[in-house]
C-alpha positions as CSV (number, residue, x, y, z in Angstrom):
1,M,18.5,70.6,-13.3
2,H,17.4,66.5,-12.0
3,L,15.9,70.6,-11.5
4,R,18.2,68.5,-11.7
5,I,21.0,68.9,-14.4
6,R,22.4,65.4,-13.8
7,K,25.5,63.4,-14.3
8,S,26.5,64.8,-17.6
9,A,25.4,67.3,-20.2
10,A,22.0,68.0,-18.9
11,R,19.0,69.3,-18.6
12,H,18.1,69.1,-16.1
13,P,18.8,69.7,-12.4
14,R,18.6,68.7,-14.3
15,R,12.3,74.1,-13.1
16,L,7.1,78.9,-11.0
17,I,4.9,75.9,-11.8
18,T,1.4,75.2,-10.4
19,I,1.3,71.6,-9.5
20,G,-1.5,69.4,-8.2
21,A,-5.3,69.6,-8.7
22,V,-5.2,70.4,-12.3
23,L,-3.2,67.3,-13.1
24,A,-5.5,65.2,-11.0
25,A,-8.5,66.4,-12.9
26,T,-6.9,66.1,-16.3
27,V,-4.6,63.1,-16.1
28,A,-5.0,60.0,-14.1
29,L,-1.8,58.1,-14.6
30,A,-3.1,54.8,-16.0
31,G,-6.3,56.4,-17.3
32,C,-4.8,59.5,-18.8
33,T,-4.6,57.8,-22.2
34,A,-7.0,58.7,-24.9
35,G,-7.7,55.0,-25.2
36,T,-10.5,54.2,-27.6
37,S,-12.5,57.3,-26.6
38,G,-11.1,59.6,-29.3
39,K,-12.8,60.6,-32.5
40,T,-10.7,58.3,-34.8
41,T,-9.1,54.9,-34.6
42,S,-6.6,53.0,-36.8
43,A,-5.9,49.3,-37.0
44,G,-2.2,49.9,-37.3
45,P,0.2,50.6,-34.3
46,L,1.3,54.1,-33.5
47,K,5.0,53.8,-34.2
48,I,7.3,56.1,-32.1
49,G,11.0,56.2,-32.7
50,I,13.6,57.2,-30.1
51,S,17.4,57.4,-30.1
52,L,18.9,57.1,-26.6
53,S,22.3,56.8,-25.2
54,L,22.3,53.2,-24.1
55,T,26.1,53.2,-24.2
56,G,28.7,55.9,-23.9
57,D,29.0,58.9,-21.6
58,F,25.3,59.5,-21.1
59,S,24.3,55.8,-20.8
60,D,23.1,56.0,-17.1
61,S,20.6,58.7,-18.0
62,G,19.8,57.2,-21.4
63,K,18.7,53.9,-19.7
64,A,16.7,55.9,-17.2
65,A,14.9,57.6,-20.1
66,Q,14.3,54.2,-21.7
67,R,12.6,52.9,-18.6
68,G,10.3,55.9,-18.5
69,Y,9.3,55.6,-22.2
70,D,8.8,51.8,-21.9
71,L,6.7,52.2,-18.8
72,W,4.5,54.8,-20.5
73,A,4.0,52.7,-23.5
74,S,3.1,49.7,-21.3
75,D,0.5,51.7,-19.3
76,V,-1.0,53.2,-22.5
77,N,-1.4,49.9,-24.1
78,K,-3.0,48.4,-21.1
79,S,-5.6,51.1,-21.4
80,G,-6.3,50.4,-25.1
81,G,-3.6,52.5,-26.8
82,I,-4.0,55.9,-28.3
83,L,-7.1,56.4,-30.4
84,G,-7.4,52.7,-30.5
85,R,-3.8,52.2,-31.7
86,K,-1.3,50.3,-29.7
87,V,1.9,52.2,-29.1
88,Q,5.0,50.5,-30.6
89,L,8.4,51.9,-29.6
90,T,11.5,51.6,-31.6
91,I,14.5,52.6,-29.4
92,V,18.0,52.6,-30.9
93,D,21.4,53.3,-29.3
94,D,23.2,56.5,-30.3
95,A,26.3,55.7,-28.2
96,S,26.2,59.3,-26.9
97,S,27.4,60.4,-30.3
98,P,26.0,63.5,-32.1
99,D,26.9,62.0,-35.4
100,Q,25.1,58.7,-34.6
101,V,22.0,60.4,-33.3
102,V,21.6,62.2,-36.7
103,T,21.9,58.8,-38.5
104,N,19.4,57.2,-36.1
105,Y,16.7,59.8,-36.5
106,T,17.1,60.0,-40.2
107,T,16.7,56.2,-40.4
108,L,13.8,56.1,-38.0
109,I,11.9,58.7,-40.1
110,T,12.9,57.8,-43.7
111,Q,13.4,54.1,-43.5
112,D,11.5,52.8,-40.5
113,K,8.6,55.2,-41.2
114,V,7.8,55.9,-37.6
115,N,4.7,58.0,-37.0
116,L,6.3,60.1,-34.2
117,V,9.6,60.6,-32.5
118,F,10.7,61.5,-29.0
119,G,14.0,63.2,-28.2
120,P,17.4,61.8,-26.9
121,F,19.3,62.6,-23.8
122,S,21.4,65.8,-23.5
123,S,21.4,69.1,-25.3
124,L,24.5,67.9,-27.2
125,L,22.4,65.3,-29.0
126,T,19.1,67.2,-29.0
127,V,20.4,70.0,-31.2
128,P,21.3,67.9,-34.2
129,S,18.4,65.5,-33.9
130,S,15.8,68.2,-33.5
131,R,17.0,69.6,-36.9
132,V,16.4,66.3,-38.5
133,A,12.9,66.1,-37.1
134,N,12.2,69.7,-38.2
135,R,13.4,68.9,-41.7
136,Y,10.8,66.2,-42.1
137,G,8.0,68.0,-40.3
138,Y,8.0,65.9,-37.2
139,A,7.1,67.2,-33.7
140,F,10.1,66.9,-31.4
141,I,8.9,66.3,-27.8
142,E,12.1,65.9,-25.8
143,S,12.6,65.5,-22.1
144,A,16.4,66.0,-21.6
145,G,17.8,68.8,-23.7
146,G,17.2,72.2,-22.2
147,G,20.4,74.2,-22.8
148,P,20.6,77.6,-24.5
149,T,21.8,76.1,-27.8
150,V,18.6,74.1,-28.1
151,F,16.3,77.1,-28.1
152,A,18.7,79.3,-30.0
153,Q,17.8,77.2,-33.1
154,K,14.3,78.8,-33.0
155,L,12.6,75.6,-34.1
156,K,8.8,75.6,-33.7
157,N,8.5,71.8,-33.7
158,L,10.4,71.4,-30.4
159,F,9.0,71.1,-26.9
160,F,11.2,70.6,-23.8
161,V,9.5,68.5,-21.2
162,Q,10.8,70.2,-18.0
163,P,9.4,73.3,-16.2
164,A,12.0,75.7,-17.5
165,P,15.3,75.9,-19.5
166,T,18.0,74.2,-17.5
167,T,20.1,77.3,-16.9
168,A,17.2,78.8,-15.1
169,G,17.4,76.1,-12.5
170,G,18.5,78.3,-9.6
171,D,16.0,81.1,-10.2
172,V,13.6,79.6,-7.6
173,F,16.4,79.7,-4.9
174,A,16.9,83.4,-5.8
175,D,13.2,83.9,-5.6
176,Y,13.1,82.4,-2.1
177,I,16.0,84.4,-0.7
178,L,14.8,87.7,-2.2
179,S,11.3,87.0,-0.8
180,L,12.8,87.3,2.7
181,P,12.7,90.6,4.6
182,A,15.9,92.5,3.9
183,S,16.9,92.1,7.6
184,E,16.8,88.3,7.2
185,R,18.5,87.9,3.9
186,P,22.2,86.9,3.6
187,K,24.6,89.8,3.4
188,T,27.5,87.9,1.7
189,A,27.7,85.2,-0.8
190,A,30.3,82.8,-2.4
191,Y,30.1,81.1,-5.7
192,A,31.9,77.9,-6.8
193,K,31.1,77.0,-10.4
194,L,31.9,74.0,-12.5
195,D,33.2,75.0,-16.0
196,D,30.2,73.6,-17.7
197,P,27.7,75.3,-20.0
198,F,24.7,74.1,-18.0
199,S,26.0,74.3,-14.4
200,A,27.9,77.6,-14.2
201,P,25.0,79.7,-15.6
202,I,22.7,78.4,-12.9
203,A,25.0,80.0,-10.3
204,A,25.8,83.0,-12.4
205,N,22.0,83.8,-12.7
206,I,21.7,83.7,-9.0
207,Q,24.8,85.9,-8.5
208,K,23.5,88.5,-10.9
209,R,20.2,88.8,-8.9
210,F,21.9,88.7,-5.5
211,E,24.3,91.4,-6.4
212,A,21.5,93.6,-7.8
213,A,19.8,93.2,-4.4
214,G,22.8,94.2,-2.5
215,I,24.1,90.7,-1.4
216,K,27.9,91.2,-1.6
217,T,30.0,88.6,-3.5
218,V,33.1,87.7,-1.4
219,Y,34.3,84.8,-3.5
220,D,33.7,83.7,-7.1
221,Q,35.6,80.8,-8.6
222,T,35.1,78.7,-11.8
223,Y,37.0,75.4,-11.7
224,P,37.7,72.9,-14.5
225,A,35.7,69.7,-14.9
226,E,38.7,67.5,-13.9
227,T,38.8,69.1,-10.4
228,A,38.5,66.2,-7.9
229,D,39.7,67.8,-4.7
230,M,37.5,70.7,-3.7
231,T,39.3,71.4,-0.4
232,P,41.4,74.3,-1.7
233,I,38.3,76.1,-3.0
234,I,36.1,75.4,0.0
235,S,39.0,76.4,2.3
236,A,39.2,79.8,0.5
237,I,35.4,80.2,0.8
238,A,35.5,79.3,4.5
239,A,38.1,82.0,5.1
240,K,35.6,84.5,3.8
241,N,32.8,83.1,6.0
242,P,29.9,84.0,3.6
243,D,26.3,83.7,4.7
244,V,25.3,81.7,1.6
245,V,27.3,79.4,-0.7
246,I,26.1,78.7,-4.2
247,G,27.4,75.7,-6.0
248,G,27.0,75.6,-9.8
249,T,27.5,71.9,-9.9
250,Q,26.8,68.5,-11.4
251,E,26.9,65.4,-9.2
252,A,30.5,64.5,-8.5
253,D,31.7,68.1,-7.7
254,A,28.6,68.8,-5.6
255,F,29.4,65.8,-3.4
256,A,33.1,66.9,-3.2
257,Q,32.1,70.4,-2.2
258,V,29.9,69.1,0.7
259,K,32.6,66.6,1.8
260,A,35.2,69.4,1.9
261,M,32.8,71.6,4.0
262,I,32.3,68.7,6.4
263,Q,36.0,68.1,6.7
264,L,36.7,71.8,7.3
265,K,33.7,72.1,9.7
266,F,32.4,75.0,7.6
267,S,28.6,75.3,7.6
268,P,27.1,78.3,5.9
269,K,23.6,79.5,6.9
270,W,22.3,78.7,3.4
271,L,23.8,76.1,0.9
272,Y,22.5,75.6,-2.6
273,E,23.8,73.0,-4.9
274,A,22.5,73.2,-8.5
275,N,22.7,69.5,-9.0
276,G,23.8,66.5,-7.0
277,A,21.9,67.4,-3.9
278,N,18.7,66.8,-5.8
279,S,19.5,63.1,-6.3
280,P,17.5,61.3,-3.6
281,G,19.7,58.2,-3.7
282,D,23.2,59.3,-4.7
283,F,23.5,62.4,-2.4
284,P,22.9,60.7,1.0
285,A,25.0,57.8,-0.1
286,A,27.9,60.1,-1.0
287,V,27.9,62.5,2.0
288,G,26.0,60.6,4.7
289,L,22.3,60.9,5.3
290,A,22.8,63.0,8.5
291,N,24.8,65.5,6.5
292,T,22.1,66.3,4.0
293,A,20.0,68.3,6.5
294,G,19.3,71.8,5.3
295,V,20.9,71.6,1.8
296,F,18.9,73.2,-1.0
297,S,18.6,72.2,-4.6
298,S,16.1,72.4,-7.5
299,A,14.0,69.7,-9.0
300,D,11.1,68.9,-11.2
301,W,10.2,65.4,-9.9
302,Y,11.3,63.4,-6.9
303,A,10.0,60.5,-4.9
304,D,7.9,62.6,-2.5
305,S,6.6,64.9,-5.2
306,T,3.2,66.3,-4.5
307,V,2.1,66.1,-8.1
308,A,-1.1,64.2,-8.6
309,G,-0.3,61.0,-10.4
310,S,3.1,60.7,-8.9
311,S,2.2,57.9,-6.5
312,A,0.6,55.9,-9.3
313,F,3.7,56.4,-11.4
314,I,5.9,55.2,-8.6
315,A,3.7,52.1,-8.0
316,A,3.8,51.2,-11.7
317,Y,7.6,51.8,-11.9
318,T,8.5,49.7,-8.9
319,A,6.2,46.9,-10.0
320,K,7.9,46.8,-13.4
321,Y,11.5,47.5,-12.5
322,G,11.8,46.8,-8.8
323,G,13.6,48.9,-6.3
324,T,12.2,51.8,-4.2
325,A,10.8,55.2,-5.0
326,Q,14.0,56.9,-3.8
327,Q,15.9,55.0,-6.5
328,I,13.8,56.3,-9.5
329,D,15.8,58.7,-11.6
330,P,13.8,61.9,-12.4
331,T,14.8,61.3,-16.1
332,S,12.3,58.4,-16.1
333,A,9.5,60.7,-14.9
334,E,10.4,63.3,-17.6
335,A,10.4,60.7,-20.3
336,Y,7.0,59.3,-19.1
337,S,5.7,62.9,-19.2
338,A,6.7,63.2,-22.9
339,G,4.3,60.4,-23.7
340,M,1.6,62.0,-21.6
341,L,1.6,65.0,-23.8
342,V,0.9,62.9,-26.9
343,Q,-2.0,61.2,-25.1
344,Q,-3.5,64.6,-24.1
345,V,-3.3,66.0,-27.7
346,A,-5.0,62.9,-29.0
347,K,-7.7,63.1,-26.5
348,K,-8.3,66.7,-27.1
349,T,-8.2,66.7,-30.9
350,G,-9.0,63.1,-31.9
351,K,-5.8,63.1,-34.0
352,V,-2.2,62.2,-33.4
353,D,-0.3,63.4,-36.4
354,N,2.8,65.7,-36.2
355,A,1.2,68.9,-37.5
356,T,-1.7,68.5,-35.0
357,I,0.7,67.9,-32.1
358,I,2.9,70.9,-33.0
359,K,-0.1,73.3,-33.4
360,T,-2.0,72.0,-30.3
361,L,1.0,72.1,-27.8
362,H,1.6,75.7,-28.7
363,S,-1.5,76.7,-26.9
364,G,-2.8,76.0,-23.4
365,T,-1.2,74.4,-20.4
366,W,-0.4,70.7,-20.2
367,P,-0.4,68.7,-16.9
368,T,2.5,66.2,-16.5
369,L,4.4,64.5,-13.8
370,V,6.9,67.4,-13.9
371,G,4.3,70.1,-13.6
372,N,1.9,72.0,-15.8
373,L,3.8,72.9,-18.9
374,S,3.6,75.6,-21.6
375,W,6.2,76.8,-24.0
376,N,7.2,79.9,-26.0
377,Q,7.3,79.6,-29.8
378,Y,10.6,77.9,-29.7
379,G,9.9,75.2,-27.2
380,A,11.4,76.8,-24.1
381,P,9.1,76.1,-21.0
382,K,7.6,79.2,-19.3
383,G,7.6,77.9,-15.7
384,A,10.2,77.4,-13.0
385,Y,11.6,74.5,-11.1
386,L,10.7,73.6,-7.5
387,L,13.0,74.6,-4.6
388,V,13.7,71.4,-2.6
389,Q,15.6,71.0,0.7
390,W,16.7,68.1,2.7
391,I,14.5,68.0,5.8
392,N,14.1,65.0,8.1
393,N,16.2,62.9,5.8
394,K,14.3,63.4,2.6
395,L,13.9,65.9,-0.2
396,T,11.0,68.2,0.5
397,T,9.4,71.0,-1.5
398,V,9.9,74.2,0.4
399,Y,9.1,76.9,-2.2
400,P,7.0,78.4,-3.8
401,A,4.7,78.5,-0.8
402,K,1.6,77.3,-2.6
403,T,3.2,74.0,-3.5
404,A,5.5,73.6,-0.4
405,Q,5.3,70.6,1.8
406,A,7.2,72.5,4.6
407,S,8.7,75.9,5.3
408,P,12.4,76.3,4.4
409,L,14.8,75.4,7.1
410,A,17.3,78.2,7.9
411,P,20.0,78.5,9.0
412,K,21.3,75.1,7.9
413,P,22.1,72.8,10.8
414,N,25.7,72.1,11.4
415,W,27.3,69.0,9.8
416,A,26.9,65.7,11.6
417,G,30.5,65.0,10.9
């Protein structure tokens, strides 16, 4: 989920969410800040502490989150800050280490005396750091830790800024398939799952629902993370000739699965990859743009997202960092959305303290770039990811129907080769 659950321990893939008009009415990207229109002001800056993986295993995603947070703070401050206070970010490197992230948040809260904190990248780091925040009564708005262990803590200060827990990323694909008339549904399915606590459950959840609906499993294999050559697995799947293939993947193995299918000239009617295929830049670069046609994945934000405010975010991002919309990592939009929640609480209540944030976010629905969010008592989002599909060389929302940009394309076109 990225949905995406991307590149490492994820989310979030790397997501049913109503997206659109509500966000336009509630939040204009540059003007969504509370600015000086709130009930109270303070001369001092609003200090927000964040620990991010700027080095180590999660550094690519950590840096993407940093860009999102920095862009949000810049936009907020251009509009007068929050309740008249300029936002001041303190971002420190945790080197992708659970031990260091605990030290960082303890220091940010007890020594640096930050007013608020935002979360790190990955569930691995979110679990210990959220405990630190809870110990000191801090709200913990976090955009990249949506695994089961996060919510199993039952912390009421935590809010995951994606549409759903990461392991629910494939639910929207199951919803789509099971919405088809029985005569049009796939009859057989194959599952290839990465041995990963975030990727495999996405495919397993789909499998459970498909089998309950009478879609027969003809192949089910879980492979270790070090598997580089997917040809033996895909060859075994091709021999069964299933109607639908479900990949419980991260990026590298998703790309390897597709490359093996191309090589073997095996093209199922439906192909869903949990992650990897939802990367607008990396996926076509890895498999060839012509070979993306018809592949499904899940997402919360992507360059052609129909969410109101997305185009303004893209304009601000590319103006600040360069590049193109297709090169923006969804992690940046998720991090930006974390800031948007603080703005909205301040605008609604005229306050921006931790107790107010925790109490206020536990009621209502909150528009962001990744959809309209609400949570259960332990910070698990109540929505679902979007189903996206590669159509005409770009990711396109195809389900649910009320937010779709196009109808799903099925069967999947044959590989271009």
